[in-house]
C-alpha positions as CSV (number, residue, x, y, z in Angstrom):
1,M,0.0,-0.1,0.1
2,V,2.3,2.8,-1.2
3,I,-0.2,5.6,-0.2
4,A,-0.3,4.8,3.1
5,I,3.1,4.3,3.3
6,G,3.7,8.0,2.5
7,V,1.2,9.2,4.6
8,V,3.3,7.5,7.3
9,A,6.3,8.5,6.1
10,L,5.4,12.3,6.0
11,F,3.3,12.5,9.0
12,G,4.8,10.1,11.4
13,L,1.7,8.3,12.3
14,R,0.9,4.2,12.8
15,T,-1.8,3.9,9.8
16,C,-4.1,0.9,9.4
17,V,-6.1,1.2,6.1
18,A,-9.1,-0.6,4.8
19,S,-9.3,1.0,1.5
20,R,-11.7,0.5,-1.1
21,S,-9.4,2.4,-3.7
22,D,-7.2,0.7,-6.0
23,L,-4.0,2.0,-4.9
24,T,-1.5,-0.2,-6.8
25,E,-2.0,2.4,-9.8
26,F,0.1,4.8,-8.0
27,G,4.0,4.8,-7.4
28,S,6.1,6.0,-4.2
29,D,6.5,9.3,-6.1
30,E,2.8,9.7,-6.9
31,A,1.9,8.9,-3.5
32,I,4.0,11.8,-1.9
33,D,3.3,14.4,-4.4
34,A,-0.3,14.0,-5.0
35,E,-3.3,14.4,-2.7
36,L,-4.1,11.0,-1.2
37,T,-7.6,9.8,-0.3
38,L,-8.3,6.7,1.6
39,Q,-11.5,5.1,3.0
40,A,-12.1,3.2,6.5
41,V,-8.9,4.5,8.1
42,T,-7.6,4.0,11.6
43,L,-5.1,6.3,12.3
44,E,-2.7,6.1,15.7
45,Q,-0.4,8.1,17.1
46,P,2.3,6.8,19.6
47,D,5.0,9.0,21.6
48,V,8.8,8.2,21.4
49,D,8.4,5.2,23.9
50,G,5.6,3.9,21.9
51,S,2.6,4.5,24.0
52,L,-0.6,5.8,22.4
53,L,-1.5,9.6,22.2
54,W,-4.7,9.0,20.2
55,R,-6.6,6.7,17.9
56,L,-9.1,7.7,15.3
57,E,-11.2,5.7,13.1
58,A,-12.5,7.9,9.9
59,D,-14.6,7.1,7.0
60,S,-12.4,8.6,4.9
61,V,-9.0,10.7,5.3
62,T,-7.5,13.1,2.7
63,Y,-3.9,14.1,2.9
64,S,-2.3,17.0,1.3
65,P,1.8,17.3,0.9
66,E,1.6,20.8,0.4
67,T,0.2,21.7,3.6
68,Q,0.9,18.9,5.4
69,R,-2.3,18.1,6.8
70,A,-4.6,15.0,7.1
71,E,-8.4,15.9,6.7
72,L,-10.7,13.3,8.2
73,L,-14.8,12.6,7.9
74,G,-16.8,10.9,9.9
75,L,-14.5,10.0,13.0
76,K,-14.8,8.5,16.4
77,G,-11.8,7.6,18.8
78,E,-10.0,7.8,21.6
79,F,-7.5,10.2,23.5
80,Y,-4.7,8.9,25.9
81,E,-2.5,10.2,28.6
82,E,0.6,8.0,29.6
83,G,-0.6,4.9,27.5
84,E,-4.0,5.3,29.4
85,K,-7.3,5.6,27.6
86,I,-9.0,9.2,29.2
87,Y,-11.5,10.5,26.3
88,T,-13.7,8.8,23.8
89,V,-14.6,11.5,21.1
90,V,-17.1,11.3,18.0
91,A,-17.0,14.1,15.4
92,D,-18.0,15.3,11.8
93,E,-14.7,15.9,10.8
94,G,-11.3,16.8,11.7
95,E,-7.5,17.6,11.0
96,V,-4.1,16.1,12.0
97,E,-1.0,18.6,12.3
98,Q,2.5,19.2,13.8
99,N,3.4,15.2,13.1
100,G,0.4,14.3,14.7
101,N,1.0,16.2,17.8
102,T,-2.2,18.4,17.4
103,L,-5.6,17.2,16.6
104,F,-8.6,19.8,15.5
105,L,-11.9,17.9,15.5
106,R,-14.7,19.9,14.4
107,G,-18.6,19.5,13.8
108,N,-21.4,17.8,16.3
109,L,-18.5,16.7,18.9
110,I,-19.0,15.0,21.9
111,A,-15.8,14.2,24.2
112,I,-16.5,11.9,27.5
113,R,-13.7,11.7,30.0
114,I,-13.9,8.3,31.1
115,A,-12.8,8.4,34.7
116,D,-15.6,11.0,35.7
117,D,-18.0,10.7,33.0
118,L,-17.3,14.3,32.2
119,T,-18.9,15.2,29.1
120,L,-17.8,18.0,26.6
121,E,-20.0,19.2,23.7
122,G,-19.6,21.4,21.0
123,E,-18.4,22.4,17.5
124,L,-14.4,22.3,17.8
125,I,-11.8,20.9,19.6
126,K,-7.9,21.0,20.0
127,W,-6.2,18.2,21.6
128,Q,-2.5,18.7,22.3
129,P,-1.8,15.1,24.2
130,K,1.9,16.0,25.0
131,Q,0.8,18.8,27.1
132,G,-2.2,17.0,28.1
133,L,-4.6,20.0,27.2
134,L,-7.7,19.8,25.5
135,R,-9.4,22.9,24.3
136,M,-12.8,23.3,22.9
137,G,-14.9,26.5,21.4
138,D,-13.8,29.8,20.4
139,F,-10.5,29.6,21.9
140,E,-7.9,32.6,20.8
141,N,-8.0,33.1,16.8
142,E,-7.6,29.4,15.9
143,T,-11.2,29.0,14.9
144,V,-10.4,30.8,11.7
145,A,-7.3,28.5,11.4
146,A,-9.5,25.2,11.9
147,G,-12.2,25.9,9.9
148,G,-14.0,29.1,10.1
149,E,-15.4,31.3,13.1
150,L,-17.1,29.8,15.8
151,R,-20.5,30.7,17.3
152,S,-22.2,27.9,19.2
153,P,-21.4,27.6,22.9
154,V,-19.5,24.7,24.8
155,T,-21.4,22.6,27.0
156,I,-19.7,20.7,29.8
157,S,-21.5,18.3,32.2
158,S,-20.6,15.9,35.2
159,P,-23.4,13.9,36.8
160,T,-24.1,16.7,39.1
161,V,-23.2,19.9,37.5
162,Q,-23.5,21.4,33.9
163,A,-22.1,24.6,32.7
164,V,-22.1,26.6,29.3
165,A,-19.0,28.8,28.0
166,R,-17.8,30.5,24.8
167,S,-14.6,28.4,25.4
168,L,-12.6,26.1,27.7
169,V,-9.5,24.3,28.7
170,V,-9.4,21.0,30.1
171,N,-6.1,20.2,32.1
172,N,-6.1,16.6,33.2
173,K,-3.0,16.4,35.0
174,Q,-3.7,19.5,37.2
175,D,-7.8,18.5,37.3
176,R,-8.7,21.9,36.3
177,V,-11.2,23.2,33.7
178,N,-10.9,26.8,33.1
179,M,-14.4,28.3,31.3
180,D,-14.2,31.5,29.5
181,G,-16.6,33.8,27.6
182,G,-19.6,34.5,30.1
183,V,-20.3,31.1,31.8
184,T,-23.3,29.7,33.3
185,A,-23.2,26.7,35.4
186,K,-26.2,24.9,37.4
187,N,-26.8,22.0,39.6
188,K,-28.5,19.1,37.8
189,A,-30.4,18.2,41.4
190,E,-31.6,20.0,44.4
191,P,-30.7,22.6,45.8
192,W,-31.3,24.4,42.4
193,L,-28.4,26.9,42.0
194,T,-26.7,28.6,39.2
195,F,-23.4,30.1,39.1
196,V,-22.3,32.9,37.0
197,S,-19.2,34.7,36.0
198,E,-17.1,36.0,33.1
199,A,-14.7,32.9,33.8
200,L,-14.9,30.2,36.2
201,I,-12.4,27.5,37.3
202,W,-13.6,24.0,37.5
203,Q,-11.2,21.7,39.8
204,T,-13.7,18.4,39.2
205,E,-12.0,16.1,41.4
206,Q,-12.2,18.5,44.4
207,S,-15.8,19.1,43.2
208,L,-14.9,22.9,43.7
209,I,-15.8,25.8,41.4
210,R,-13.9,29.2,41.7
211,A,-14.2,32.6,40.3
212,N,-11.3,35.1,40.4
213,Q,-13.9,37.8,39.5
214,Q,-17.4,38.9,40.1
215,L,-19.4,35.7,40.9
216,T,-23.2,35.3,41.3
217,V,-24.9,32.4,43.0
218,E,-28.6,32.3,42.5
219,R,-30.9,30.0,44.2
220,F,-34.5,28.8,42.4
221,A,-37.5,27.2,43.7
222,T,-37.7,24.5,41.5
223,D,-35.7,22.7,38.8
224,E,-37.4,25.0,35.9
225,Y,-35.0,27.7,37.0
226,E,-37.8,30.2,36.9
227,M,-38.6,31.4,40.7
228,L,-35.9,33.1,42.3
229,T,-35.5,33.1,45.9
230,D,-32.1,34.1,47.0
231,R,-28.9,35.7,45.2
232,L,-25.3,36.2,46.5
233,V,-23.0,38.4,44.8
234,G,-19.3,38.9,45.3
235,G,-16.3,40.2,43.5
236,S,-14.7,36.6,43.8
237,G,-15.5,33.4,45.4
238,N,-15.7,29.5,45.6
239,V,-18.5,27.0,45.5
240,Q,-18.2,23.7,47.3
241,L,-20.4,21.7,44.9
242,D,-20.5,18.3,47.2
243,E,-21.4,20.3,50.3
244,N,-23.6,23.2,48.6
245,I,-21.3,25.9,50.6
246,V,-20.9,29.0,48.5
247,T,-18.0,31.6,50.0
248,V,-17.8,35.1,48.5
249,E,-15.6,38.1,49.0
250,Q,-15.4,41.8,48.0
251,S,-18.3,43.8,47.7
252,V,-20.7,41.2,48.7
253,Q,-24.7,41.6,48.3
254,L,-27.2,39.0,49.7
255,N,-30.7,39.3,48.3
256,S,-33.4,37.5,50.0
257,L,-36.5,38.1,47.8
258,S,-38.6,36.4,50.1
259,E,-38.1,38.7,52.8
260,G,-37.5,41.7,50.7
261,L,-34.1,41.8,52.8
262,S,-30.7,43.0,51.5
263,A,-27.2,42.8,53.4
264,K,-24.0,44.2,52.3
265,S,-20.4,43.3,53.6
266,D,-17.1,42.2,52.2
267,R,-17.3,38.2,52.9
268,A,-20.0,35.9,53.4
269,V,-20.3,32.0,53.7
270,W,-23.6,30.9,52.4
271,D,-24.5,27.2,53.9
272,V,-27.4,26.5,51.1
273,N,-28.6,23.0,52.8
274,A,-28.8,25.0,56.5
275,Q,-30.0,28.1,54.6
276,T,-27.7,30.2,56.7
277,V,-25.5,33.1,55.7
278,E,-22.5,34.0,57.8
279,M,-21.0,37.3,57.6
280,N,-18.0,38.2,59.7
281,Q,-17.2,41.4,58.3
282,P,-19.2,44.6,59.1
283,V,-22.4,44.3,57.8
284,D,-25.4,46.5,56.6
285,I,-29.0,45.2,56.2
286,A,-31.9,46.7,54.8
287,Q,-35.5,45.9,54.5
288,P,-36.8,48.9,52.3
289,A,-40.6,47.8,52.1
290,R,-40.5,47.9,56.0
291,Q,-38.5,51.0,55.9
292,L,-35.6,49.2,58.2
293,T,-31.7,49.4,58.1
294,A,-29.4,48.0,60.8
295,S,-25.6,47.8,60.6
296,A,-23.2,45.5,63.0
297,N,-19.7,44.0,63.0
298,Q,-21.0,40.8,61.9
299,A,-24.3,38.7,61.2
300,N,-25.6,35.3,60.9
301,I,-28.9,35.1,58.8
302,D,-31.1,32.5,58.9
303,L,-33.2,32.4,55.9
304,A,-35.3,29.3,56.7
305,E,-36.3,30.8,60.2
306,Q,-36.3,34.5,59.3
307,I,-34.2,35.6,62.0
308,I,-30.9,37.7,62.0
309,Y,-28.3,37.5,64.5
310,L,-26.4,40.8,64.9
311,I,-23.1,41.1,66.7
312,G,-20.9,43.9,67.9
313,N,-21.7,47.4,67.5
314,V,-25.5,46.9,66.6
315,R,-27.5,50.0,65.2
316,A,-31.0,49.4,64.3
317,N,-33.3,52.3,62.6
318,G,-37.1,52.3,61.8
319,A,-38.5,55.2,59.7
320,K,-41.8,55.2,61.5
321,N,-41.2,57.4,64.6
322,D,-37.7,57.8,63.6
323,T,-36.7,54.9,66.1
324,R,-33.0,54.2,66.7
325,L,-31.8,51.2,68.4
326,A,-28.1,50.7,69.7
327,A,-26.8,47.4,71.4
328,D,-24.0,45.0,72.0
329,S,-26.2,41.9,70.1
330,V,-29.8,42.1,68.7
331,T,-31.9,39.0,67.7
332,W,-34.1,40.4,64.7
333,E,-37.4,38.2,63.4
334,T,-37.7,39.7,60.1
335,A,-41.1,38.5,59.2
336,T,-42.6,39.7,62.6
337,Q,-40.1,42.7,63.3
338,Q,-39.8,41.4,66.7
339,V,-36.3,42.2,68.3
340,E,-34.3,41.1,71.4
341,A,-31.4,43.5,72.3
342,E,-28.9,43.0,74.7
343,G,-25.7,44.5,76.3
344,N,-25.6,48.4,76.5
345,V,-28.9,48.9,75.3
346,R,-29.9,52.5,73.9
347,Y,-33.2,53.1,72.7
348,R,-34.4,56.8,70.9
349,Q,-37.4,57.9,69.2
350,A,-38.2,61.2,67.9
351,A,-41.8,61.3,67.9
352,N,-44.8,60.1,69.4
353,P,-43.6,61.0,72.0
354,A,-40.0,61.6,71.9
355,A,-37.9,59.6,74.5
356,T,-34.5,58.1,75.1
357,L,-33.8,55.1,77.1
358,S,-31.1,52.8,78.2
359,G,-30.6,49.5,79.8
360,P,-29.0,46.2,79.5
361,R,-31.7,44.7,77.7
362,A,-34.7,45.6,75.6
363,I,-37.7,43.4,73.4
364,G,-40.4,44.9,71.4
365,N,-41.3,45.7,67.7
366,I,-38.7,47.8,65.9
367,E,-41.1,48.7,63.1
368,D,-43.8,50.0,65.4
369,G,-41.6,51.3,67.8
370,T,-42.8,49.6,70.7
371,L,-40.1,48.3,72.8
372,V,-39.5,47.5,76.7
373,V,-36.4,48.2,78.1
374,I,-35.0,46.3,81.1
375,G,-33.3,47.6,83.8
376,D,-30.6,45.4,85.5
377,E,-31.1,43.8,88.8
378,S,-29.8,46.7,90.8
379,G,-32.2,49.2,89.4
380,D,-34.8,46.6,88.2
381,V,-36.7,49.5,86.0
382,V,-38.7,48.6,83.2
383,T,-39.9,51.3,81.0
384,E,-42.5,51.2,77.8
385,I,-42.9,53.1,75.1
386,V,-46.4,53.1,73.4
387,P,-46.7,55.8,70.4
388,E,-50.0,57.6,70.3
389,G,-52.8,56.0,68.2
390,L,-51.6,52.4,69.2
């Protein structure tokens, strides 16, 4: 098979050929100079030690000596790393370049990583076996070189998470998937979470998603992803996928839509399963519909029970009667507006009637401005303020 030998000599590939062409018509010189087309071909690329880098079966292969490229149609195959099969792949067509060290596969692509069932779908893959890098999507300017401008996004999914991106790079040796170009990922089971950033890093073995720029995590009521319940945004952050714990930092904002509540801080840890958010940096909280605001050195928010625990230098303000509450700690039930304040409590209201009180503890309704300030054991004083008309 003179043509097959010519392909091997020029390309450095190990080629198994089942051809329906009459190969005996061509001499060796013609095989090198002419464009060659082979049918039902299996191509294999070994490394210097003889270990396979990849194997592809194609319906047809056309080799051009001028460009030193092999073009493949209707292909399926496997990618290897250190002699171990790590991906299965199917595609409409492909090209082999650089003596077999680079593959471009195009059209209706599906690549599956065998170890963890990580599935990649899109229109273009670049496989560089010696570097252990798999690139997919609209990467750099190589889409033009490999067959034209790419517009379709890339889908990557595991049994638990699915993501869509403009491009991605899978580094198998470092267990890292870098996704770029406006990335949206979501859980495939409860809790129904989405993770959105311009770029995400997915460490699949550690079940961790990281963002070095703004990260938005949203929770939805159902798998239809239509009814939004909570949103957490930060300048950077990560998601521990197996435990559903979200950590964000830098200009953090939490919005709980069910409570009409927002909270701002510089760090937040959201335990989605427990429905709690811990903010251990200075925090500002607002409930606009109730015209209530609060601030503290830190806060723990129980979204399920609708309770906020404010700790350290607490300040709470209500628009009705212009009320002001200060204390060392405050427990605030956001559904009923009942509060319990402890430690150096100071309460003031500007109207109805105007008053200023202090004591070690207070209980009451911060929205209505009806609080009872309780004195300590030595003073044993209880003062109640009830605005007119109540």
